LOMAR-117160 format. One record per residue: residue number from 1; residue in one letter; z, y, x of N, C-alpha, C in turn. Coordinates in pm, 1 decimal. Each point is the difference from the previous one (the first is absolute). Example, Ala and Ser with C-alpha at 12.3 -4.5 7.8 and 13.67 -1.06 7.14 Angstrom:
REM LOMAR-117160
<nr 1, rest A, nw 780.0, nv -569.0, nu 1319.0, caw 0.0, cav 119.0, cau -89.0, cw 0.0, cv 120.0, cu 90.0> $
<nr 2, rest S, nw -72.0, nv 105.0, nu -35.0, caw 6.0, cav 119.0, cau 82.0, cw 73.0, cv 109.0, cu -77.0> $
This chain:
REM LOMAR-117160
<nr 1, rest M, nw 442.7, nv 623.6, nu -1776.4, caw -56.2, cav -113.0, cau 63.4, cw -143.4, cv -10.2, cu -35.2> $
<nr 2, rest K, nw -66.1, nv -66.4, nu 94.9, caw -141.4, cav -25.5, cau -15.9, cw -18.6, cv -133.4, cu -81.2> $
<nr 3, rest A, nw -81.8, nv 11.3, nu -102.8, caw -24.8, cav -119.7, cau -76.3, cw -73.6, cv -107.5, cu 87.4> $
<nr 4, rest I, nw 35.7, nv -128.0, nu -29.3, caw -61.8, cav -105.1, cau 63.3, cw -64.2, cv -87.7, cu -107.8> $
<nr 5, rest R, nw -121.1, nv -21.2, nu 0.8, caw -69.6, cav -99.6, cau -81.5, cw -61.0, cv -105.7, cu 89.4> $
<nr 6, rest S, nw -73.0, nv 36.8, nu 107.7, caw -46.3, cav -91.3, cau 90.1, cw -7.0, cv 61.2, cu 139.2> $
<nr 7, rest I, nw 32.2, nv -73.1, nu 96.9, caw -7.3, cav 47.9, cau 133.3, cw -96.4, cv -95.0, cu 73.0> $
<nr 8, rest S, nw -100.5, nv 72.4, nu 62.8, caw -88.2, cav -79.1, cau 94.2, cw 12.4, cv 65.4, cu 135.3> $
<nr 9, rest A, nw 49.0, nv -65.3, nu 89.8, caw 33.0, cav 58.7, cau 127.7, cw 5.3, cv -92.7, cu 114.9> $
<nr 10, rest P, nw -11.7, nv 38.5, nu 120.6, caw 12.7, cav -85.0, cau 118.4, cw 137.0, cv -58.7, cu 4.5> $
<nr 11, rest V, nw 12.1, nv -105.5, nu 59.0, caw 128.1, cav -79.9, cau 13.2, cw 49.1, cv 6.6, cu 148.0> $
<nr 12, rest H, nw 125.8, nv 19.4, nu 18.5, caw 57.4, cav -11.0, cau 127.7, cw 101.7, cv -105.1, cu -10.3> $
<nr 13, rest V, nw 2.3, nv -90.1, nu 99.2, caw 98.6, cav -116.0, cau 4.9, cw 107.1, cv 51.2, cu 92.8> $
<nr 14, rest L, nw 124.2, nv 1.9, nu -52.2, caw 116.0, cav 32.2, cau 90.4, cw 81.4, cv -134.8, cu 4.3> $
<nr 15, rest D, nw -34.8, nv -77.9, nu 96.8, caw 49.5, cav -141.5, cau -3.4, cw 137.7, cv -5.9, cu 79.7> $
<nr 16, rest I, nw 98.0, nv 72.2, nu -36.3, caw 131.1, cav 6.1, cau 49.6, cw 100.9, cv -19.8, cu -118.1> $
<nr 17, rest T, nw 77.6, nv -101.6, nu 10.8, caw 82.1, cav -36.8, cau -107.7, cw 133.7, cv 97.0, cu 6.5> $
<nr 18, rest N, nw 68.9, nv 9.2, nu -109.8, caw 127.0, cav 70.5, cau -8.7, cw -18.3, cv 153.3, cu 35.7> $
<nr 19, rest I, nw -96.0, nv 59.5, nu -37.2, caw -11.1, cav 147.1, cau 10.7, cw 96.5, cv 72.6, cu -89.8> $
<nr 20, rest D, nw 89.7, nv 66.3, nu 65.7, caw 105.2, cav 62.3, cau -77.2, cw -41.4, cv 164.2, cu -24.1> $
<nr 21, rest T, nw 71.7, nv 64.4, nu -87.1, caw -34.8, cav 131.6, cau -25.4, cw 19.3, cv 89.4, cu 113.5> $
<nr 22, rest D, nw 84.5, nv -35.2, nu 94.7, caw 12.5, cav 86.0, cau 126.5, cw -126.8, cv -12.4, cu 79.4> $
<nr 23, rest Q, nw -59.8, nv -102.8, nu 3.7, caw -128.7, cav -18.8, cau 69.5, cw -103.5, cv 77.5, cu -66.5> $
<nr 24, rest I, nw -3.1, nv 0.3, nu -135.9, caw -101.1, cav 72.8, cau -83.1, cw 19.1, cv 149.6, cu 25.6> $
<nr 25, rest I, nw 115.9, nv 48.0, nu 2.6, caw 33.6, cav 141.6, cau 28.0, cw 136.2, cv 14.8, cu 61.5> $
<nr 26, rest P, nw 12.0, nv 20.8, nu 133.2, caw 132.2, cav 7.0, cau 56.7, cw 93.9, cv 105.9, cu -58.3> $
<nr 27, rest A, nw 120.5, nv -33.8, nu -3.6, caw 108.4, cav 70.7, cau -69.2, cw -0.6, cv 151.2, cu 56.6> $
<nr 28, rest R, nw -31.1, nv 22.8, nu 118.5, caw 3.1, cav 134.5, cau 57.8, cw -102.2, cv 100.5, cu -71.1> $
<nr 29, rest F, nw -89.8, nv -51.3, nu -81.4, caw -92.0, cav 81.4, cau -73.1, cw 33.9, cv 17.8, cu -146.2> $
<nr 30, rest L, nw 117.2, nv -46.4, nu -43.6, caw 48.7, cav 14.0, cau -134.0, cw 78.5, cv 131.6, cu -30.2> $
<nr 31, rest T, nw -45.7, nv 103.5, nu 60.0, caw 63.7, cav 130.0, cau -19.5, cw -53.7, cv 82.2, cu -118.9> $
<nr 32, rest T, nw -93.8, nv -66.1, nu -76.3, caw -63.2, cav 77.3, cau -98.6, cw 4.5, cv -76.3, cu -134.4> $
<nr 33, rest T, nw -11.0, nv 62.4, nu -113.7, caw -16.5, cav -74.7, cau -123.0, cw -137.1, cv 28.7, cu -44.9> $
<nr 34, rest A, nw -80.4, nv 58.4, nu 74.0, caw -136.8, cav 27.9, cau -35.7, cw -97.7, cv -122.4, cu 24.4> $
<nr 35, rest R, nw -81.4, nv -43.0, nu -96.4, caw -69.7, cav -122.2, cau 23.9, cw -125.3, cv 21.1, cu 91.5> $
<nr 36, rest E, nw -43.7, nv 128.5, nu 3.9, caw -118.0, cav 24.8, cau 74.4, cw 32.5, cv 19.8, cu 152.3> $
<nr 37, rest G, nw -83.3, nv -36.5, nu 86.5, caw 24.3, cav 28.8, cau 141.8, cw 59.4, cv -117.0, cu 77.8> $
<nr 38, rest L, nw 49.7, nv -103.7, nu -70.6, caw 59.7, cav -107.8, cau 61.7, cw -94.5, cv -98.9, cu 66.3> $
<nr 39, rest G, nw -120.3, nv 15.5, nu -34.8, caw -104.5, cav -107.6, cau 30.8, cw -18.7, cv -2.7, cu 161.3> $
<nr 40, rest K, nw 17.1, nv 119.8, nu 61.5, caw -8.0, cav 7.7, cau 139.4, cw 99.9, cv -85.9, cu 82.1> $
<nr 41, rest F, nw 115.6, nv -16.5, nu -72.8, caw 108.6, cav -82.1, cau 59.0, cw -3.0, cv -146.2, cu -39.8> $
<nr 42, rest A, nw -98.0, nv -36.3, nu -85.6, caw -10.3, cav -153.3, cau -43.1, cw -18.1, cv -77.3, cu 121.9> $
<nr 43, rest F, nw 89.7, nv -107.1, nu 21.9, caw -5.0, cav -87.8, cau 106.9, cw 10.8, cv 68.5, cu 136.1> $
<nr 44, rest N, nw 69.3, nv 110.5, nu -2.5, caw -1.2, cav 89.6, cau 120.7, cw 22.3, cv -73.3, cu 136.7> $
<nr 45, rest D, nw 84.4, nv -86.7, nu -1.7, caw 34.2, cav -56.9, cau 133.5, cw -94.7, cv -92.0, cu 49.3> $
<nr 46, rest W, nw -95.0, nv -45.2, nu -81.4, caw -124.2, cav -88.3, cau 35.5, cw -124.5, cv 81.5, cu 20.2> $
<nr 47, rest R, nw 5.4, nv 103.5, nu -86.5, caw -122.2, cav 91.3, cau -5.3, cw -17.3, cv 89.1, cu 121.8> $
<nr 48, rest Y, nw 103.6, nv 48.5, nu 67.9, caw 1.2, cav 91.4, cau 108.8, cw 45.7, cv -63.4, cu 126.3> $
<nr 49, rest Q, nw -43.9, nv 41.9, nu 109.7, caw 48.3, cav -51.0, cau 119.3, cw 121.3, cv 92.0, cu 46.0> $
<nr 50, rest V, nw 52.3, nv -47.5, nu 103.7, caw 129.2, cav 68.7, cau 51.0, cw -23.4, cv 150.8, cu 20.7> $
<nr 51, rest D, nw -124.6, nv 27.1, nu 51.8, caw -22.0, cav 135.2, cau 26.1, cw -31.3, cv 88.0, cu -124.4> $
<nr 52, rest G, nw -6.9, nv -70.7, nu -114.6, caw -31.1, cav 65.1, cau -128.9, cw -143.7, cv -6.4, cu -33.3> $
<nr 53, rest S, nw -81.1, nv -42.4, nu 81.9, caw -138.4, cav -11.0, cau -37.1, cw -32.4, cv -128.1, cu -86.0> $
<nr 54, rest P, nw -110.0, nv 16.2, nu -79.8, caw -25.8, cav -103.9, cau -94.2, cw -29.4, cv -127.9, cu 74.9> $
<nr 55, rest N, nw 43.3, nv -117.6, nu -49.3, caw -31.1, cav -127.2, cau 45.1, cw -132.1, cv -35.6, cu -55.4> $
<nr 56, rest P, nw -104.7, nv -4.3, nu 86.8, caw -135.3, cav -28.3, cau -50.9, cw -15.2, cv -133.7, cu -57.7> $
<nr 57, rest D, nw 86.0, nv -85.7, nu 20.8, caw -10.9, cav -133.6, cau -57.2, cw 67.1, cv -15.5, cu -138.1> $
<nr 58, rest F, nw 66.0, nv 93.9, nu -40.9, caw 73.6, cav -10.2, cau -132.1, cw -87.4, cv 39.4, cu -110.0> $
<nr 59, rest F, nw 6.0, nv -83.0, nu -103.6, caw -100.9, cav 17.4, cau -104.1, cw -4.7, cv 138.8, cu -70.9> $
<nr 60, rest L, nw 102.6, nv 54.6, nu -26.6, caw 5.7, cav 135.2, cau -54.9, cw -67.7, cv 110.5, cu 93.3> $
<nr 61, rest N, nw -4.8, nv -26.9, nu 124.8, caw -68.9, cav 96.0, cau 92.9, cw -153.7, cv -14.5, cu -3.2> $
<nr 62, rest R, nw -38.2, nv -117.0, nu -60.2, caw -139.7, cav -23.1, cau -2.5, cw -62.6, cv 30.0, cu -140.4> $
<nr 63, rest L, nw 89.6, nv 35.9, nu -88.5, caw -46.0, cav 24.1, cau -148.5, cw -42.2, cv 144.4, cu -27.8> $
<nr 64, rest P, nw -125.3, nv 16.4, nu -47.1, caw -32.5, cav 135.6, cau -41.2, cw 101.2, cv 52.4, cu -97.5> $
<nr 65, rest A, nw 36.0, nv 129.3, nu 16.5, caw 107.0, cav 63.0, cau -71.9, cw -17.3, cv 3.7, cu -151.0> $
<nr 66, rest D, nw -130.9, nv -14.3, nu -53.4, caw -25.4, cav 7.9, cau -135.4, cw -28.6, cv -137.7, cu -47.4> $
<nr 67, rest Q, nw 22.2, nv -101.4, nu 65.7, caw -26.2, cav -139.8, cau -43.5, cw 129.5, cv -65.7, cu -30.2> $
<nr 68, rest S, nw 8.0, nv -66.0, nu -127.6, caw 112.4, cav -74.6, cau -40.9, cw -9.1, cv -138.2, cu 64.2> $
<nr 69, rest L, nw 106.1, nv -75.3, nu -10.2, caw 16.7, cav -112.4, cau 66.9, cw 88.3, cv -102.2, cu -76.5> $
<nr 70, rest I, nw -28.3, nv -130.8, nu 14.5, caw 81.3, cav -97.2, cau -56.0, cw 73.1, cv -71.1, cu 110.8> $
<nr 71, rest L, nw 125.3, nv -18.1, nu -2.3, caw 75.4, cav -54.3, cau 116.7, cw 39.7, cv -148.5, cu -50.8> $
<nr 72, rest L, nw -56.0, nv -92.0, nu 85.5, caw 34.8, cav -141.0, cau -19.2, cw 108.6, cv -36.9, cu 96.5> $
<nr 73, rest A, nw 130.7, nv 5.1, nu -53.1, caw 109.1, cav -2.6, cau 90.7, cw 54.9, cv -139.5, cu 5.4> $
<nr 74, rest A, nw 56.6, nv -49.5, nu 101.3, caw 61.6, cav -127.0, cau 8.7, cw 133.8, cv -10.7, cu -84.5> $
<nr 75, rest D, nw 61.4, nv -108.4, nu 7.2, caw 106.7, cav -34.7, cau -88.2, cw 116.8, cv 96.3, cu 18.8> $
<nr 76, rest N, nw 63.1, nv 38.1, nu -110.6, caw 123.0, cav 77.6, cau -11.4, cw -24.8, cv 137.3, cu 40.4> $
<nr 77, rest F, nw -88.8, nv 79.7, nu -69.1, caw -31.2, cav 132.1, cau 34.0, cw 93.5, cv 92.1, cu -81.3> $
<nr 78, rest G, nw 55.2, nv 109.7, nu 65.5, caw 77.7, cav 100.7, cau -63.0, cw 151.3, cv -38.0, cu -9.8> $
<nr 79, rest C, nw 38.8, nv -94.0, nu 75.0, caw 145.3, cav -29.1, cau -10.3, cw 78.6, cv 101.1, cu 76.1> $
<nr 80, rest G, nw 122.4, nv -7.7, nu -8.5, caw 100.1, cav 100.2, cau 51.8, cw 54.1, cv 93.6, cu -92.7> $
<nr 81, rest S, nw -1.4, nv 134.2, nu 36.4, caw 58.8, cav 100.9, cau -88.6, cw -86.8, cv 30.0, cu -129.5> $
<nr 82, rest S, nw 55.0, nv 75.4, nu -79.2, caw -62.5, cav 21.8, cau -130.3, cw -71.1, cv 138.6, cu 14.7> $
<nr 83, rest R, nw -24.8, nv 52.0, nu 121.8, caw -59.5, cav 128.6, cau 7.7, cw -139.9, cv 16.7, cu -78.9> $
<nr 84, rest E, nw -7.5, nv 89.9, nu -83.7, caw -119.8, cav 29.3, cau -82.8, cw -99.0, cv 61.2, cu 93.9> $
<nr 85, rest H, nw 34.2, nv 56.2, nu 108.7, caw -92.5, cav 60.8, cau 99.9, cw -107.1, cv -103.4, cu 35.8> $
<nr 86, rest A, nw 32.6, nv -130.1, nu 7.2, caw -90.8, cav -98.7, cau 57.7, cw -134.5, cv -4.6, cu -89.8> $
<nr 87, rest P, nw 10.4, nv -13.2, nu -127.3, caw -127.9, cav 1.5, cau -82.1, cw -55.5, cv 137.9, cu 12.1> $
<nr 88, rest W, nw 74.0, nv 105.6, nu 8.2, caw -56.0, cav 134.0, cau 10.4, cw -87.9, cv 7.5, cu 123.4> $
<nr 89, rest A, nw 57.4, nv -50.0, nu 112.2, caw -67.3, cav 16.8, cau 126.4, cw -129.3, cv -86.2, cu -4.6> $
<nr 90, rest L, nw 8.8, nv -124.3, nu -55.6, caw -122.3, cav -67.9, cau -0.8, cw -115.1, cv 61.8, cu -84.9> $
<nr 91, rest L, nw 36.7, nv 47.0, nu -115.2, caw -94.4, cav 76.8, cau -80.9, cw -50.9, cv 109.3, cu 63.2> $
<nr 92, rest D, nw 76.8, nv 79.7, nu 70.7, caw -48.1, cav 129.2, cau 67.2, cw -81.3, cv -26.3, cu 116.7> $
<nr 93, rest A, nw 18.2, nv -137.8, nu 54.2, caw -92.8, cav -46.6, cau 107.3, cw -125.1, cv -57.1, cu -53.1> $
<nr 94, rest G, nw -19.1, nv -8.0, nu -126.6, caw -134.7, cav -43.6, cau -60.7, cw 4.4, cv -147.0, cu -48.8> $
<nr 95, rest I, nw 109.8, nv -65.9, nu 12.4, caw 17.8, cav -138.5, cau -47.1, cw 18.0, cv 4.1, cu -155.3> $
<nr 96, rest R, nw -68.9, nv -71.4, nu -73.6, caw 1.6, cav -1.5, cau -143.2, cw 70.0, cv -126.2, cu -57.0> $
<nr 97, rest A, nw -23.7, nv -104.2, nu 80.1, caw 63.5, cav -126.4, cau -53.5, cw 53.1, cv -81.4, cu 125.6> $
<nr 98, rest V, nw 101.8, nv -79.3, nu -26.3, caw 54.8, cav -91.6, cau 92.1, cw -3.9, cv -138.6, cu -60.6> $
<nr 99, rest I, nw -43.7, nv -91.4, nu 64.0, caw 0.3, cav -140.1, cau -43.0, cw 76.4, cv -82.4, cu 97.5> $
<nr 100, rest S, nw 96.3, nv -74.1, nu -45.7, caw 80.8, cav -93.2, cau 96.1, cw 47.5, cv -127.7, cu -82.4> $
<nr 101, rest T, nw 45.2, nv -100.1, nu 72.1, caw 55.8, cav -124.0, cau -69.5, cw 149.1, cv 37.2, cu -43.9> $
<nr 102, rest R, nw 55.7, nv 106.5, nu 47.5, caw 130.7, cav 36.0, cau -42.3, cw 29.2, cv 146.0, cu 23.0> $
<nr 103, rest I, nw 32.8, nv 79.3, nu -97.9, caw 19.6, cav 131.5, cau 17.7, cw 145.1, cv 33.0, cu -50.0> $
<nr 104, rest A, nw 84.4, nv 66.0, nu 68.5, caw 135.6, cav 29.0, cau -34.8, cw 8.6, cv 59.4, cu -141.8> $
<nr 105, rest D, nw 83.3, nv -36.4, nu -74.7, caw 11.8, cav 53.6, cau -140.2, cw 9.8, cv 146.5, cu -11.1> $
<nr 106, rest I, nw 96.3, nv 55.9, nu 86.0, caw 7.5, cav 148.1, cau -17.0, cw -113.9, cv 73.9, cu 51.4> $
<nr 107, rest F, nw -62.0, nv -48.7, nu 102.4, caw -128.8, cav 64.1, cau 55.9, cw -101.1, cv -7.4, cu -105.4> $
<nr 108, rest R, nw -18.9, nv -120.7, nu -59.7, caw -103.1, cav -20.5, cau -97.7, cw 25.1, cv 92.2, cu -124.9> $
<nr 109, rest N, nw 123.0, nv 4.8, nu -40.3, caw 30.4, cav 91.1, cau -119.0, cw -32.4, cv 145.8, cu 36.9> $
<nr 110, rest N, nw 42.8, nv 45.7, nu 118.4, caw -27.5, cav 134.9, cau 45.5, cw -145.1, cv 22.9, cu 8.1> $
<nr 111, rest S, nw -76.3, nv -103.0, nu 51.6, caw -146.9, cav 17.0, cau 15.1, cw -71.9, cv 13.1, cu -138.4> $
<nr 112, rest L, nw 30.9, nv -75.0, nu -89.9, caw -62.2, cav -1.2, cau -138.0, cw 35.4, cv 125.3, cu -75.3> $
<nr 113, rest K, nw 116.6, nv 59.9, nu 27.5, caw 40.9, cav 124.4, cau -69.8, cw -71.2, cv 117.4, cu 70.4> $
<nr 114, rest N, nw -45.1, nv -13.9, nu 109.4, caw -57.7, cav 112.8, cau 75.9, cw -150.5, cv -16.2, cu 21.6> $
<nr 115, rest G, nw -66.3, nv -93.7, nu -72.1, caw -140.8, cav -16.6, cau 15.2, cw -58.0, cv -81.4, cu 104.2> $
<nr 116, rest L, nw 78.4, nv -75.5, nu 70.1, caw -43.0, cav -94.8, cau 97.1, cw -0.7, cv -137.5, cu -54.3> $
<nr 117, rest L, nw -112.3, nv -60.0, nu -21.8, caw -11.0, cav -135.2, cau -57.8, cw 44.9, cv -102.3, cu 105.2> $
<nr 118, rest S, nw 95.4, nv -74.7, nu -46.3, caw 57.4, cav -102.0, cau 98.5, cw -20.0, cv -138.0, cu -79.0> $
<nr 119, rest I, nw -61.3, nv -90.3, nu 69.0, caw -38.3, cav -123.5, cau -67.7, cw 56.7, cv -121.7, cu 81.9> $
<nr 120, rest V, nw 50.7, nv -87.2, nu -69.3, caw 53.5, cav -130.6, cau 68.9, cw -100.2, cv -100.2, cu -33.1> $
<nr 121, rest V, nw -40.9, nv -74.4, nu 106.3, caw -86.3, cav -112.8, cau -14.9, cw 68.5, cv -127.9, cu 71.7> $
<nr 122, rest T, nw -57.5, nv -109.0, nu -33.2, caw 54.6, cav -134.9, cau 60.1, cw -56.8, cv 3.4, cu 146.8> $
<nr 123, rest P, nw 64.9, nv -84.3, nu 83.3, caw -40.9, cav 1.1, cau 146.3, cw -144.6, cv -61.4, cu 8.2> $
<nr 124, rest E, nw -38.3, nv -87.0, nu -91.2, caw -126.8, cav -52.5, cau -10.4, cw -111.8, cv 108.5, cu -24.0> $
<nr 125, rest Q, nw 45.4, nv 83.0, nu -109.8, caw -96.4, cav 117.4, cau -30.7, cw -5.1, cv 108.1, cu 105.6> $
<nr 126, rest W, nw 117.7, nv 8.7, nu 66.5, caw 0.1, cav 102.3, cau 117.7, cw -97.2, cv -55.4, cu 108.3> $
<nr 127, rest Q, nw 13.3, nv -125.6, nu 26.5, caw -97.2, cav -57.2, cau 114.0, cw -141.4, cv 24.6, cu -46.0> $
<nr 128, rest A, nw -38.0, nv -25.5, nu -124.4, caw -143.3, cav 8.5, cau -54.9, cw -32.6, cv 155.9, cu 14.4> $
<nr 129, rest L, nw 86.6, nv 88.0, nu -32.6, caw -27.5, cav 146.1, cau 16.8, cw -13.4, cv 33.9, cu 144.2> $
<nr 130, rest H, nw 69.7, nv -63.8, nu 88.5, caw 5.9, cav 39.2, cau 138.8, cw -134.2, cv -53.2, cu 54.5> $
<nr 131, rest A, nw -48.0, nv -106.8, nu -49.9, caw -137.4, cav -55.6, cau 62.2, cw -112.7, cv 91.9, cu -44.1> $
<nr 132, rest R, nw 28.1, nv 87.5, nu -100.0, caw -119.3, cav 84.2, cau -49.2, cw 31.3, cv 149.5, cu 33.1> $
<nr 133, rest A, nw 95.8, nv 32.5, nu 80.2, caw 49.7, cav 132.4, cau 21.9, cw -96.2, cv 84.5, cu 83.3> $
<nr 134, rest A, nw -115.2, nv -64.6, nu 47.9, caw -88.5, cav 89.4, cau 75.4, cw -82.7, cv 99.8, cu -86.2> $
<nr 135, rest A, nw -4.2, nv -44.3, nu -133.1, caw -76.3, cav 89.5, cau -98.5, cw 105.9, cv 58.2, cu -92.3> $
<nr 136, rest P, nw -39.2, nv 119.7, nu -58.4, caw 83.9, cav 62.2, cau -95.7, cw 23.6, cv -97.2, cu -122.4> $
<nr 137, rest L, nw 106.9, nv 20.7, nu -58.3, caw 27.4, cav -92.4, cau -125.7, cw 28.7, cv 99.8, cu -110.9> $
<nr 138, rest T, nw -2.9, nv -55.8, nu -124.7, caw 28.1, cav 85.1, cau -112.7, cw 119.4, cv -56.4, cu -67.2> $
<nr 139, rest I, nw 91.5, nv 99.1, nu -49.1, caw 110.9, cav -43.3, cau -74.6, cw -20.6, cv 65.2, cu -137.2> $
<nr 140, rest D, nw -19.1, nv -77.3, nu -99.3, caw -23.7, cav 41.3, cau -142.4, cw 133.9, cv -8.0, cu -79.9> $
<nr 141, rest L, nw 58.6, nv 112.0, nu -6.9, caw 142.6, cav 2.3, cau -67.0, cw -16.1, cv -29.7, cu -143.6> $
<nr 142, rest Q, nw -110.2, nv 44.6, nu -62.4, caw -18.6, cav -22.8, cau -144.9, cw -8.4, cv -156.0, cu -21.3> $
<nr 143, rest A, nw -78.4, nv -67.6, nu 75.9, caw -13.0, cav -148.4, cau -18.1, cw 113.0, cv -80.4, cu 86.5> $
<nr 144, rest E, nw 72.0, nv 84.1, nu 82.0, caw 101.2, cav -65.8, cau 74.0, cw -47.2, cv -117.5, cu 90.0> $
<nr 145, rest E, nw -104.4, nv 49.4, nu 86.6, caw -62.2, cav -110.8, cau 87.7, cw -49.2, cv 77.4, cu 130.5> $
<nr 146, rest I, nw 3.4, nv -75.6, nu 99.0, caw -54.4, cav 51.9, cau 132.5, cw -132.9, cv -83.7, cu 17.2> $
<nr 147, rest R, nw -98.6, nv 66.8, nu 33.8, caw -130.0, cav -64.6, cau 25.0, cw -36.6, cv 40.1, cu 149.9> $
<nr 148, rest A, nw -31.5, nv -109.0, nu 58.3, caw -51.0, cav -0.2, cau 145.9, cw -115.7, cv -102.0, cu 8.1> $
<nr 149, rest G, nw -119.4, nv 48.5, nu 3.5, caw -118.7, cav -86.6, cau 2.2, cw 5.2, cv -96.9, cu -124.3> $
<nr 150, rest D, nw -5.4, nv -130.7, nu 38.3, caw -0.9, cav -97.7, cau -106.7, cw 135.4, cv -26.7, cu -51.4> $
<nr 151, rest L, nw 106.7, nv 58.3, nu 59.4, caw 135.8, cav -31.6, cau -36.6, cw 54.6, cv 99.7, cu -99.3> $
<nr 152, rest T, nw 73.3, nv -63.9, nu -104.1, caw 81.3, cav 84.3, cau -94.1, cw 142.1, cv -49.2, cu -5.4> $
<nr 153, rest V, nw 84.6, nv 90.6, nu 29.9, caw 143.2, cav -26.5, cau -1.1, cw 65.6, cv 75.8, cu -107.5> $
<nr 154, rest P, nw 58.5, nv -78.9, nu -107.2, caw 79.0, cav 74.4, cau -106.5, cw 126.3, cv 51.4, cu 48.2> $
<nr 155, rest F, nw 63.9, nv 100.9, nu -56.0, caw 123.2, cav 43.6, cau 28.3, cw 67.2, cv 54.9, cu -121.9> $
<nr 156, rest K, nw 133.6, nv 21.6, nu 7.6, caw 64.6, cav 64.2, cau -114.8, cw 79.0, cv 101.2, cu 50.0> $
<nr 157, rest I, nw 5.2, nv 120.3, nu -82.2, caw 71.2, cav 124.2, cau 22.8, cw 89.4, cv 5.2, cu -129.0> $
<nr 158, rest D, nw 122.4, nv 46.7, nu 13.2, caw 86.4, cav 34.3, cau -117.7, cw -80.9, cv 86.0, cu -92.1> $
<nr 159, rest G, nw 7.3, nv -30.1, nu -132.1, caw -84.8, cav 66.2, cau -93.1, cw 21.2, cv 143.6, cu -6.5> $
<nr 160, rest F, nw 127.0, nv 53.7, nu 6.3, caw 20.8, cav 145.3, cau -4.5, cw -51.1, cv 66.5, cu 120.9> $
<nr 161, rest A, nw 24.7, nv -61.3, nu 118.3, caw -60.0, cav 51.2, cau 125.0, cw -146.9, cv 9.4, cu -1.2> $
<nr 162, rest R, nw -56.7, nv -111.6, nu -54.5, caw -152.0, cav -2.4, cau -3.6, cw -47.1, cv 105.7, cu -90.2> $
<nr 163, rest A, nw 61.1, nv 29.3, nu -110.6, caw -41.9, cav 112.3, cau -95.3, cw 11.8, cv 131.3, cu 61.4> $
<nr 164, rest C, nw 112.8, nv 23.6, nu 70.1, caw 8.5, cav 127.4, cau 81.0, cw -107.1, cv 17.6, cu 109.0> $
<nr 165, rest L, nw -18.8, nv -106.8, nu 68.4, caw -102.6, cav 10.0, cau 106.5, cw -144.7, cv 18.6, cu -54.4> $
<nr 166, rest L, nw -21.9, nv -65.0, nu -109.2, caw -133.7, cav 24.7, cau -61.2, cw -18.4, cv 138.0, cu -57.9> $
<nr 167, rest D, nw 106.4, nv 61.1, nu -49.2, caw -7.7, cav 143.4, cau -45.1, cw 32.4, cv 107.7, cu 105.6> $
<nr 168, rest G, nw 50.3, nv -49.9, nu 110.6, caw 30.5, cav 102.0, cau 107.6, cw 124.8, cv 74.4, cu -28.1> $
<nr 169, rest V, nw 92.1, nv -50.5, nu -58.4, caw 126.3, cav 76.5, cau -29.7, cw 123.7, cv -84.1, cu 34.5> $
<nr 170, rest D, nw 106.7, nv 81.2, nu 29.0, caw 118.9, cav -69.9, cau 25.4, cw 80.5, cv -22.7, cu -126.9> $
<nr 171, rest E, nw 125.7, nv -45.8, nu -4.9, caw 77.2, cav -23.2, cau -118.1, cw 6.2, cv 121.4, cu -97.1> $
<nr 172, rest L, nw 30.8, nv 115.7, nu 57.9, caw 0.0, cav 115.1, cau -79.2, cw -128.9, cv 38.7, cu -63.7> $
<nr 173, rest G, nw -103.2, nv -13.8, nu 82.3, caw -133.8, cav 23.7, cau -46.4, cw -35.7, cv -86.1, cu -120.0> $
<nr 174, rest Y, nw 43.4, nv -129.5, nu 11.6, caw -25.5, cav -96.0, cau -97.2, cw 60.6, cv 49.3, cu -136.8> $
<nr 175, rest L, nw 119.0, nv 39.1, nu 7.1, caw 75.2, cav 58.7, cau -119.7, cw -66.8, cv 122.8, cu -57.4> $
<nr 176, rest L, nw -34.3, nv 93.7, nu 97.9, caw -55.5, cav 118.3, cau -40.7, cw -144.6, cv -15.4, cu -75.2> $
<nr 177, rest Q, nw -61.6, nv -105.6, nu 41.2, caw -134.8, cav -37.5, cau -59.9, cw 22.0, cv -45.2, cu -155.9> $
<nr 178, rest R, nw 122.9, nv -45.5, nu -22.0, caw 33.9, cav -31.4, cau -144.8, cw 93.3, cv 101.5, cu -75.3> $
<nr 179, rest A, nw -1.7, nv 121.8, nu 50.5, caw 96.9, cav 98.0, cau -64.3, cw -25.8, cv 11.2, cu -143.9> $
<nr 180, rest E, nw -124.6, nv 8.8, nu -46.3, caw -18.5, cav 21.7, cau -138.3, cw 46.8, cv -118.3, cu -86.8> $
<nr 181, rest L, nw -14.8, nv -123.9, nu 47.4, caw 50.0, cav -120.5, cau -63.4, cw 155.5, cv 3.7, cu 0.4> $
<nr 182, rest I, nw 56.7, nv 38.9, nu 101.2, caw 144.1, cav 7.3, cau 8.2, cw 47.9, cv 111.9, cu -97.9> $
<nr 183, rest S, nw -52.1, nv 110.6, nu -1.9, caw 32.2, cav 105.4, cau -99.9, cw -15.5, cv -47.7, cu -145.7> $
<nr 184, rest A, nw -112.1, nv -62.5, nu -22.3, caw -14.8, cav -63.0, cau -136.9, cw 93.4, cv -92.8, cu -37.6> $
<nr 185, rest F, nw 38.0, nv -87.9, nu 92.1, caw 100.2, cav -97.0, cau -24.4, cw 144.3, cv 74.4, cu -35.9> $
<nr 186, rest E, nw 30.2, nv 97.5, nu 85.3, caw 128.0, cav 72.2, cau -16.8, cw -1.8, cv 73.7, cu -140.4> $
<nr 187, rest T, nw -107.3, nv 55.0, nu -37.1, caw -16.3, cav 75.3, cau -128.1, cw 26.6, cv -103.4, cu -113.8> $
<nr 188, rest R, nw -71.4, nv -112.5, nu 10.5, caw 19.2, cav -106.1, cau -113.0, cw 146.7, cv -54.5, cu -1.9> $
<nr 189, rest R, nw 55.4, nv -11.6, nu 128.2, caw 136.0, cav -60.7, cau 8.9, cw 109.8, cv 107.0, cu -67.7> $
<nr 190, rest A, nw -25.6, nv 126.0, nu 21.0, caw 89.4, cav 104.9, cau -45.9, cw -14.8, cv 15.3, cu -148.0> $
<nr 191, rest A, nw -106.1, nv -33.5, nu -66.1, caw -36.6, cav 19.5, cau -140.8, cw 89.0, cv -93.4, cu -89.0> $
């Protein structure tokens, strides 16, 4: 996983409620367990026209390939199935963080475990961020705050998930970082 300390990126508002994981990545693309390559299918049915050509109005088709993005999604993002492919597709498409007033628990857990920062804010905070979405914003994971011009929005991320994101490791990576401490403990315990 890529470590996250701070993300400063353009914001795209996806002002559609109840976006489920099938809209994020349709089931017909779940024929792989590889995390890479799914970005081209992210929001496939909105992103491409019936003839398969890119929809020029869809935000992912206007984003330079090397630019990360913060998605300001409407209420109830990531509902539906528990497919882990959804955060994989968003990450592969260049999205580093999702902010919403409600994010489905399973999607949020999958996101945090895979390096996609998912942040829940109040409806009032969402409106304030929406009003400032024309400019890039900064998400400071260390300070647990979003900064947009004169606005600062605090947020909370589960402590373990936050530590993993800051270090850029998954759960196994977190344990492996502490292998010497674990071995020392086991040696003391056996004595």
